[in-house]
N, C-alpha and C positions, 0 to 999 in steps of 0.2 A: 043509184043515189046521186042527186044533183050536187053541184059544188055549193049551192046555197044551203042545202040540208047539212052538208058536211061542216060548213062554217058555223051554222047554228049549234050543232052538237059540240064542236070544238070550243066555241065561245062559252057555252053553258058549263062545260067541265073546267075551263080555265077560271071562271068566276066562282063556281061552287066548290071545287076541290082545291084549287091553288089560291083562292081568294084574291085574284087579280082584279083591280078596279076596272069595271066595264069600259070606262073612258079610255083606257090604255089598250083596248083590244079592237084593232082595225086592220085592214088589209096590209098596209105597208109598215105596220108596227113591227119593230125588231123584237124577236123573242127574248133575247138576253138583255139588251140595252134598254128597251122601252118597257117591256113587261116584267123584267127582273127574274126570268126563269133561270135558276142556277143549276149546277150539275146534280144536286140532290133532287131537285124538282123534275129534272129530265127523266129520272127513273119513274117517278109518279106518272108523268105524261105517257111514257112507254106502256105502262100498265093500263092506263085509261084508254089509250088507242086500241089496245087489244080487246078490252071489255066492250067498248063502244062500236068498233068497226070490224072486229073479228079476224085481225091478222097480227102477226108478231112483228114488232118493230124493235130494232136494236138501238141502244143509246148512241152508237156511232152514227146511225142515220141522221141524227139530229145535228151533227157537225156541219152538214151541207145545207141545212135549212136555216135561213136567217130571218125571214119575215113570216107573218101569219099566212099571207097568200101562198108562199112557197110550201109551208107546212100543210095547208089544205089541199094544194095540188098534189103533193106527195101522197096524201091519203087517197085522193080521188083516183090516182093511177093504180093503186092497189086494190081498191074495192070495186073498180070497174064501173 
């Protein structure tokens, strides 16, 4: 799966499931500060990652991820 495909899937579930405005979703956008993903939504994201990409992610993994680009790279490393 290419990084572009991963980004498209991530953007889709952020818009559809978390109802984040599409204008706020871009590579350098900060997950918490710019997109407003709070600690409760992190749990939703973890579940969505497992459903969409087939691997388990822990909420703690999210602490090291600050931007959308970092998040997508994290996923890319795990899905090969």
